[in-house]
NUNULO-949631 format. One record per residue (C-alpha): residue in three letters; x, y, z. Coordinates in pm, whole numbers, plus 32768, in hexadecimal, padded with zeros to 4 digits. Example, Ala and Ser with C-alpha at 12.3 -4.5 7.8 and 13.67 -1.06 7.14 Angstrom:
ALA84CE7E3E830C;SER85577F9682CA;
# end
This chain:
UNK7A6C77BA75FA;UNK7B5A7693762B;UNK7AF2755976E7;UNK7BE675B777FD;UNK7B557716781D;UNK79F2768D781A;UNK7A4B7595792A;UNK7ADF76AA7A01;UNK79A8778179D2;UNK78CE765E7A43;UNK79AC762A7B74;UNK7996779A7BCF;UNK781B77937BAD;UNK781576637C90;UNK78ED77137D92;UNK781A784E7D7E;UNK76ED77837DEC;UNK77AC77157F20;UNK77A878767FBB;UNK786E781180F2;UNK79C477728110;UNK7A2976DB825F;UNK7B9D76B282AA;UNK7C1C75708208;UNK7C38745E8315;UNK7DA1741182B6;UNK7DF9758282E8;UNK7D4C7590843B;UNK7E11746284B3;UNK7F55752684AF;UNK7ECF768A84D5;UNK7F71776A85D8;UNK7E1D77F78641;UNK7CDB772B863E;UNK7C0577FA872C;UNK7BB0796C8725;UNK7C557A1E884B;UNK7B617ADA8927;UNK7BD47C338997;UNK7B487CA88AE4;UNK7C627D928B44;UNK7CCF7E5C8A13;UNK7E117EE28AA7;UNK7E7B7D958B3E;UNK7E427CF089EC;UNK7F2C7DE08935;UNK802B7DD78A4E;UNK803C7C5F8A1F;UNK807A7C8988A9;UNK81867D9088E4;UNK82347C9789C7;UNK829A7BD08894;UNK83937CE58841;UNK84E07D2988E8;UNK84C77E6389C1;UNK85FD7F108A47;UNK85267FBE8B4C;UNK83C77F518BB7;UNK82A1803E8B91;UNK81FB80E88CB7;UNK80A381118C16;UNK800980448AFD;UNK7F2E81578A6A;UNK7F1382CC8AA4;UNK7DC8833A8A08;UNK7DA584728ADE;UNK7DAE855B89B1;UNK7CED84B28897;UNK7D2684858778;UNK7E9A849887D0;UNK7EF28341885A;UNK802F82D08907;UNK8077815D8928;UNK816B80AD8A12;UNK81C381F38ABC;UNK832481FA8B4A;UNK838980BD8A93;UNK84BF80B789B8;UNK852A7FD2889C;UNK85E57FD38753;UNK851B7F648626;UNK864B7EF1855C;UNK86C67E248684;UNK85747D758695;UNK85787D2F851F;UNK86DF7CB684FF;UNK87C97CA7862C;UNK86F67BD38711;UNK86D07AC58607;UNK88477ABC85CC;UNK88857AAC8743;UNK879079878754;UNK886878C5865E;UNK879479098529;UNK889679D38468;UNK88A278D2834F;UNK872978DD831B;UNK86CB798481D1;UNK86137ACB8209;UNK85D37B098096;UNK85E07A357F60;UNK860F7B5A7E71;UNK85C47B177D05;UNK85E87BFE7BDB;UNK85197BF17A9F;UNK86427B7A79CD;UNK867A7A4E7AAF;UNK876E7AF57B9F;UNK877A7A557CF8;UNK87F87ACB7E4C;UNK87B07A277F98;UNK87D97B1D80B6;UNK87FC7A828211;UNK87B77B25835F;UNK89307B318398;UNK89567BE9824B;UNK88507CE582B5;UNK88F57D0D8408;UNK8A427D5F8364;UNK89B97E488257;UNK88C27F048333;UNK89D47F5B842C;UNK8AC17FD5831D;UNK89B1809F826D;UNK8949813683BA;UNK8AB081A583EE;UNK8AB88237828E;UNK898A830B82E5;UNK8A2A83808429;UNK8B7683C4837B;UNK8ABD84B68295;UNK8A10857883A6;UNK88C584BF83CA;UNK885584CF8532;UNK8733844B85FF;UNK85F484FA858E;UNK8673855A8433;UNK858B84F58315;UNK862A8419820A;UNK858183ED80B9;UNK8593829B800A;UNK854B82737E95;UNK85B381117E3A;UNK852A7FED7D70;UNK84E27E937DFB;UNK86467E327E4E;UNK86D17DBD7F9F;UNK877B7F0E7FD1;UNK86277FB1800D;UNK85F87ED78143;UNK875C7F1D81B7;UNK871F8093818D;UNK85DB808C8255;UNK86727FC28370;UNK87AB809B8377;UNK86CD81CB83AC;UNK860A811684BB;UNK874F80AE8566;UNK87BD8217859B;UNK866182A985D3;UNK864F836B848A;UNK84E78353840A;UNK84DA82E4829F;UNK83F9836A818E;UNK83DF8262807D;UNK835882C67F28;UNK82C481BA7E46;UNK83BD81677D31;UNK82B081947C26;UNK827983007C82;UNK831984187BC0;UNK844284EB7C34;UNK834886087C5C;UNK8296853C7D67;UNK83E384F67E10;UNK843086697E12;UNK82E186BF7EAE;UNK82FF85B97FC0;UNK846586178016;UNK840C8786801D;UNK82DB876B80FF;UNK838B867C81EF;UNK84C9875081F8;UNK859A861A81B0;UNK870D863E81F8;UNK877F8526810F;UNK86FF84517FF2;UNK875A82E77FA7;UNK8727828B7E3A;UNK87B481A87D2A;UNK887581BE7BE5;UNK876181127B20;UNK8631802D7B3F;UNK85C27F0E7A61;UNK845F7ED679EA;UNK83F27DEE78D3;UNK854A7DD67839;UNK858F7F4B783D;UNK866B80157925;UNK8600816C799D;UNK871382607A03;UNK868882BA7B5A;UNK87A2838E7BEC;UNK87BE845F7AAD;UNK864884A67ABC;UNK865A85047C2D;UNK877385FA7BE0;UNK868086BE7B06;UNK85AB87197C34;UNK86BD87467D3A;UNK869088C07D3B;UNK853788837DCE;UNK85CB87C67EF7;UNK869D88CC7FAC;UNK869D880F80F6;UNK874386DB805A;UNK88B786FE809F;UNK8928859E8042;UNK88B684AB7F34;UNK891983417F70;UNK891D82747E2F;UNK88FA80FA7E26;UNK89B280507D08;UNK88B97F5A7C72;UNK88A57F537AF4;UNK89E280047A87;UNK891A811979E1;UNK89E18251798D;UNK89C9832A7AC2;UNK8A2B84977AEE;UNK8AC484D77C45;UNK8AE5862F7CE4;UNK8C2186507DB1;UNK8BE686A97F1B;UNK8A79863B7F10;UNK8A5D84E47E6E;UNK8AE583A77F10;UNK8B0382467E83;UNK8A7081667F90;UNK8B4F80397F4E;UNK8C8D81077F64;UNK8C1981B780A0;UNK8BBA806E8144;UNK8D127FDB8101;UNK8DAD810181B8;UNK8CB0810482D7;UNK8CDF80608429;UNK8C4A7F048447;UNK8BA47F2F859A;UNK8A7D801585DF;UNK89D07FCD872C;UNK88547FD78722;UNK87F380FA8802;UNK86A180D188B2;UNK85A081DC885D;UNK845C82408902;UNK832F81738894;UNK829682B18804;UNK83CF83108741;UNK836E834785D1;UNK83CA821C84F8;UNK8357829B83A5;UNK8284838D82DC;UNK81C5830381B4;UNK811183F180CD;UNK7FB583868066;UNK7EC584387F7F;UNK7DAB84EE802A;UNK7C74859D7FAF;UNK7D3786DE7F79;UNK7E5A870D7E8C;UNK7F6887067F99;UNK7FD385A17FF9;UNK7FAC85498169;UNK80E584F2822E;UNK806D83CF8302;UNK814B83AB8433;UNK8184825B84DC;UNK824E82278617;UNK832081058692;UNK8299802E87AE;UNK812780268758;UNK815A7FFE85E3;UNK82527EDE8607;UNK816D7E348703;UNK80497E4A8611;UNK80F97DD384D7;UNK81B27CB58584;UNK80757C36862E;UNK7F927C4E84FD;UNK80967BB98411;UNK80BA7A8884EE;UNK7F447A668536;UNK7EA87AA683E0;UNK7FA579DB8318;UNK7FB978B7840F;UNK812F78EE8404;UNK822777D58440;UNK837A78878422;UNK844277448424;UNK839D76BB82EA;UNK82D677C78233;UNK834978858100;UNK827079BC80FB;UNK823C7AA07FCE;UNK818F7BF07FD5;UNK818F7C7C7E72;UNK815E7DE97ED8;UNK82627EF77EA5;UNK83227F6C7FD6;UNK82BC80CF7F79;UNK815A808D7FF6;UNK80E3803F8155;UNK80AF7ED080FC;UNK82217EBC80AD;UNK82837F6E81EE;UNK81A97E9382CA;UNK81A77D42821C;UNK82EF7D35815B;UNK83D57DE38252;UNK836D7E1983B9;UNK826D7D088404;UNK831F7BE68359;UNK84797C4783D6;UNK83FF7C79853B;UNK837C7B128526;UNK84BD7A818493;UNK84107A2A834A;UNK84A979B38203;UNK840E7A8A80F1;UNK84177AAC7F78;UNK84657BFF7EDD;UNK84357C277D67;UNK84A97D4A7C90;UNK83D37D3A7B5A;UNK827A7D227AC2;UNK819C7BEC7ADA;UNK818E7BD0795D;UNK82FE7BF47902;UNK83AE7B44785E;UNK826E7A77784C;UNK811C7A7278F8;UNK8190795479D5;UNK82A37A257A79;UNK820D7A217BD7;UNK81B378B37BCE;UNK8312785E7B5A;UNK83A8791B7C81;UNK82A978847D6F;UNK82FE77227D01;UNK847777527D0B;UNK847677F57E63;UNK837D76FF7EF6;UNK828A78157F59;UNK818C77A1805D;UNK80D578EA80A4;UNK807679D97F8A;UNK7FE87B367FCA;UNK7F837C0F7EA1;UNK7E837D0B7E21;UNK7D367CCB7D72;UNK7DBE7D917C4B;UNK7ECA7C897C17;UNK7DCF7B6E7C3F;UNK7CE97C097B39;UNK7E0F7C327A4B;UNK7E6E7AC27A7A;UNK7D037A617A3A;UNK7D087B2778F6;UNK7E497A7B7883;UNK7DBB792478D0;UNK7E00780479C0;UNK7EFA775978DB;UNK801A78357955;UNK7FEF77C97AC0;UNK7FA876627A5A;UNK8103764579C1;UNK819776507B1F;UNK8191757E7C58;UNK80EB765B7D5C;UNK809D753D7E48;UNK816D75D47F61;UNK807976F67F7D;UNK7FA776D280B6;UNK7F13783080E6;UNK7EAB794D8001;UNK7E6C7ABA8056;UNK7DCC7BE97FB4;UNK7E0F7D5A7FFB;UNK7DD87EB77F73;UNK7C697EC27F15;UNK7B2E7DEE7F2F;UNK7B497CAF7E61;UNK7A1D7C4C7D90;UNK79967AEB7DCC;UNK79F47A627C74;UNK7B607ACE7C9C;UNK7B5F7A377DFB;UNK7AE078ED7D73;UNK7BDA78E97C53;UNK7CF579297D4B;UNK7C6F78147E2A;UNK7C49771B7D0C;UNK7D6B77617C1E;UNK7E7E77DB7D08;UNK7E1777377E4F;UNK7D9C75EE7DBF;UNK7C6976087EA5;UNK7D4975A97FCD;UNK7DC977038039;UNK7CFE77EB8119;UNK7CEC7951809B;UNK7D1D7A72818D;UNK7C727BA180EF;UNK7D087CBA81C0;UNK7C877E1B81F7;UNK7D647F308281;UNK7DFD807F8220;UNK7F408144821C;UNK7EB081F68349;UNK7E5F80BD8412;UNK7FC1803783E3;UNK7F597ECA83E4;UNK7E3B7DDD8393;UNK7CF77E2C844A;UNK7BEB7D4B83AF;UNK7C417BF2832C;UNK7BEB7A838345;UNK7CC279AC8426;UNK7D1B78898342;UNK7CF777768445;UNK7BBA780784DB;UNK7AE278D583EF;UNK79E0785482FB;UNK7A18793E81D3;UNK792879DB80DB;UNK79BB7A447F8A;UNK79CF7BC07F80;UNK79B17BFA80F7;UNK7AD57C5981D7;UNK7A087BA382E3;UNK7A3D7C2A8444;UNK7B257D0E850D;UNK7C597C6D85A2;UNK7C6A7C3E871B;UNK7CBC7D8D87BC;UNK7C147E5686A5;UNK7AC37F0486D3;UNK7A2F7F488579;UNK78C87FB1853B;UNK77E680258421;UNK772E8166847B;UNK7624823F83E0;UNK766983A9838C;UNK75DC840184E5;UNK76C28310859A;UNK75C281FE85D9;UNK75FD808E8595;UNK75A680538428;UNK752F7EEE845F;UNK75467E368314;UNK75207F748246;UNK764080218197;UNK76F1811E8273;UNK784581A782CE;UNK796080CE834F;UNK79F5814B8497;UNK7AF780DF859A;UNK7A82812486F9;UNK7BA980DD87D9;UNK7D1C813787B4;UNK7E0880298736;UNK7F86801F8751;UNK7FDA803E85DD;UNK7EFF816F85A1;UNK7F9382A38500;UNK7FEB83A88605;UNK7FB084DD8530;UNK7FED857083D8;UNK815285EE83C6;UNK8158875F8420;UNK7FDD877F8417;UNK7F2287138551;UNK7DF587E484E8;UNK7DCE8729839E;UNK7DF685DE845A;UNK7CCC86308537;UNK7C0086C38419;UNK7C3985998331;UNK7C0084738419;UNK7B5984E1855B;UNK7A6385F5850B;UNK79378531848A;UNK78ED846885C6;UNK79C1851286CF;UNK7B2584EE8748;UNK7B04838887C7;UNK7A7582EF8689;UNK7B5682CA8558;UNK7A9C83008410;UNK7B3482138313;UNK7AA982BB81DC;UNK7A1F8173814F;UNK78B8810D811F;UNK78657FB581A8;UNK774D7ED5821F;UNK77307DB38311;UNK76627C8482B7;UNK75837BB9839C;UNK76B17AEC840D;UNK77767C228470;UNK78607C078345;UNK78E97D4E82BB;UNK78CB7D9F8148;UNK79A27ECD80F2;UNK79117F827FC5;UNK7A1180927F7F;UNK7A6B81FC7FB5;UNK796883028006;UNK7A4F842B7FCE;UNK7B0784A27E99;UNK7C18839C7EA7;UNK7C4A829D7D92;UNK7CCE813F7DBD;UNK7D8C80E97C7E;UNK7E307F927C83;UNK7E217F9C7DFE;UNK7ED180EE7E0F;UNK7E1882167EA5;UNK7E2983617DED;UNK7D5C84987E24;UNK7C8985307D12;UNK7D0D86867D77;UNK7E7786197D4F;UNK7E3685977BEF;UNK7D6586C87B95;UNK7E7D87AB7C09;UNK7F7186F47B26;UNK7E86870A79F9;UNK7E42887C7A29;UNK7FB788C27A39;UNK7FC6886578C6;UNK7FE089A277FA;UNK7EB08955771F;UNK7DC28902783E;UNK7CE189FB78EC;UNK7C1E891479D1;UNK7BF487A47A21;UNK7B2486BA7AF6;UNK7B8385517B37;UNK7AAA84287B93;UNK7AEB82B67BC0;UNK7A3681B37AF0;UNK7A21803A7B1E;UNK7B307F8A7A59;UNK7B577E117A38;UNK7CD17E287A34;UNK7D237F327B38;UNK7BEC7F3B7C15;UNK7BC080A97BC7;UNK7C4681767AA6;UNK7C6C82ED7A85;UNK7B7883AF79AB;UNK7BBB85227980;UNK7ACB862F7907;UNK7BAB873C7875;UNK7B6888A17805;UNK7C7389377726;UNK7CE38A9F774C;UNK7C8B8BCA7676;UNK7BBF8B8E753D;UNK7C508A3574FD;UNK7B5F8930747A;UNK7B5E87CA74F0;UNK7CB8873574FB;UNK7D3A862E740B;UNK7DED84E6744E;UNK7F3A859A746D;UNK7EAB86777581;UNK7E2285457634;UNK7F7A84A3762B;UNK802385E4769C;UNK7F3E85FF77CD;UNK7F6684907828;UNK80E084A27818;UNK80DD85ED78D3;UNK8020854579F1;UNK8112841F79E7;UNK8235850F7A10;UNK818E85D57B28;UNK810B84AE7BF3;UNK8150835F7B4F;UNK80C9827C7A42;UNK7FB881ED7B21;UNK7F1283437B2D;UNK7EF1836A79B3;UNK7D8683977948;UNK7D07826B7887;UNK7BF8834477EA;UNK7BF784BB77A7;UNK7AA9855E7759;UNK7AB386C076D3;UNK79C687AD7787;UNK796189117732;UNK790D893978A3;UNK78EA886779DE;UNK77BB883D7AC1;UNK77E789327BE0;UNK771489AD7CFD;UNK76D88B207D1E;UNK77FC8B2C7E11;UNK78DE8A967D05;UNK790089347D8F;UNK7920882B7C7F;UNK7815871E7CA4;UNK78DC85E47C5D;UNK77B2850F7CBF;UNK76FD858A7B89;UNK782C853F7AB2;UNK782F83DB7B38;UNK76BB83B97AEC;UNK76EE842E7985;UNK781A834D794E;UNK775B822079D2;UNK761E8273790F;UNK754C82A57A48;UNK741583787A66;UNK747284D97AD1;UNK73C585587C06;UNK737A86BF7C60;UNK746687AE7BAB;UNK73BE88F27C13;UNK74D5893D7D09;UNK75C689617BE6;UNK76378AB47B72;UNK75EE8A477A0B;UNK750C891279F7;UNK752D890C787A;UNK7696889C789B;UNK761E873C78EE;UNK757A870B779D;UNK76B7877B76ED;UNK7788868A77BE;UNK769C85667779;UNK76D685A17604;UNK784F85A97638;UNK784A846476FE;UNK778183B275F2;UNK7871842D74E8;UNK799783AA75B4;UNK78EE825A75EA;UNK78A9823A7476;UNK7A12828A7424;UNK7A8A81897523;UNK79AC807C748B;UNK7A3680C47331;
# end
């Protein structure tokens, strides 16, 4: 170990002994919030926060909770989300303010102002209308991290067409599924996307699955990389050409506060993805308020960078809608953090003068693995606040982030929330909260979070189930087209007025929340949630596979990695390396590369109850080398001994 590395290890050990980190005095001096707001009247509190938006028509009722769990917020109120994110800033004389410093991995640079967005959103909205897209029509978006993805989302919001964004790293098969189940009328995609020096032909790949999207009548294609692009006459439209021909002015029509803004598909504990539906007024209130509060936002001077992809809820809430509603200058980066070198992010951060940096523990752990020297090459002194999102962050990663990236001067906001919640729910307030590495600390003002036992009692300081016990404006309204599944998934365990998060958690003696992780069959790989059933379904669709069971295992790089127990069909023996690679690539094609199993363990059979249910708990115990409990409920208890042998063989092979 080098002297530098040894010195850093000693510093981290010193910091670990500290346990608590009060807000730095110099940060508190200029903090926007230095006292925790007390909430006595829940509805009055949220009405006050909604007042920060521009409403075309005031609401008549703050909250209608007469039919739980189906909430309605700001009933009777009308607004336009795109107007709140763009027009009002231009009208206030801020048109020249940069909305996005866009940077590409090859050094490309584009600065997009609010006036630029105002112009392009209106033209793109008219393009959609010119091609038959009307209020209420679903529009799919499958784009990389380029400014056009923001323009597309806001253009949809401007005309009241809910968007359905698919993460750019997913496969065309996943696009097909999400367009089909949402009955999307149009799809916005791109000629090609860059990643680590390579260009993927996106539109050509999408064409291969178009037959599975019968509802899609128009495909809008963004010209980005110049990749060779097949175009079908009468269906496919080049966006740049259509925008040149479109009218320049598209008035922002006010829509009801409960008008659907977007659907975002999230993995659930069954194979079918869940179409999480968010509406306009409540969602925008929640993301604008929490973005300003949690990040101590100063729009006139801050340069804010959220490294998420727009295809996930973090990108929706804290790259697009929250920051733009607050008139923020943001950084958007198309590329990987380690290309063309492992200092790529820090280079962009230095050159853009980033002051607020919000990323995932997965990325922090990767940077730790690469070493501090990459960050130390750059002047990051303008950073004043750091954030973490996507999964619980372990204390050592927290401390490394604090020391190496933040220089021990930047508070860290470790945020907990979900696709379903819409916005941050539990987080430190950087000018107020004394933080503990690894704890998301306490619920934000206006949020009622608790840890309950299985019977619904307060769990005290013991581990229990995280719940939300009062409606909040940014909450999902339902699952698209499936109210029954919405109730069953989130509101059955404790009744229709208590939202069951699906995470295990505990509260310490100071009332700080420590979120432990999922309690259902959902994995969190690199901060991205994927269901075991969805991955299993993809594996079993391979022609050689008869059955599969998937579990998550701790992984120092990705938080969790995918381990699959696979039974081959017919009389086939254990598969070889070629079969392993075939299955991994098959899953990548069906879902995306993130879902590929890191380990495949061949199994003659799987542990099942007499009713045929696979006992994944036992598979996790075997994989982690734990003592097996009672296996008498299994249809064939002997299968466990066989699997233990297989796991040991796999571990030996991995070590070699």
